[in-house]
N, C-alpha and C positions, 0 to 999 in steps of 0.2 A: 704136847698138851693132849689130854685125853679127848677133848672135843674135836681137835683137828683130825685125829685118827678116825673118828666116827663120821665126820663130814666127808672124808676121802672115799668112804664106801658108797656115797650117794652118786647116782648118775645124773645126766642132764634132765631126764624126765622127772626125777625126784625133786630137783631144784625148781623146775618149772611148776610142779604141783604145789610146792611150798609157797612160791610167789603168788600163785593164783588163789591159794587159800587165804593168804594175807589180804589180798584185794577183796575177796568175798567177805571176810570178817569186817573189814573197814566199811564196806557198803552196808552190811548188816547193822553195825553200830550206828551209822548216820541215819539209817531208816527208823530204828527203834528209839533213838534219843533225839528229841526235837532240838535240844540245845546244840548238839553236834551238827545237825542239818543247818541250823541258822548260822553257825560258825563257818561252815563250808561255803554257804551261799554269800556270806558277808566278806569273804576274802577274795581279792582280785585274782583272776586266773593266772596272771603273770607270776605271782608268788609261788604257785604250784609248779609252774614250768621252771622257775629258777631253782626250786628245791630239787626237782628231778635232775636237772643238769648238774648240780653240785653233787648229788648223791650217786649219780651214774659215772662221774668223771674218773674216779679211781679204778673201778673195775674195768672200764673200757681201756684206760691207759695201760693197766697191767695185762690185759688180754692181748694187746697189740705190741707189747714191749718185747 
């Protein structure tokens, strides 16, 4: 696939910068959009932890496989 070839050109620093840019964008959105801020504050913290564990499971398992 064409996208796979392009992703293979990225190094660890590029991937880290992409992840940090996503975090920064999400923080930007929840600060300028009051409804998003209310949604984030209305959700129990454990749901975010559960989402993190589910989303990180596959990459971590593939990394140590």
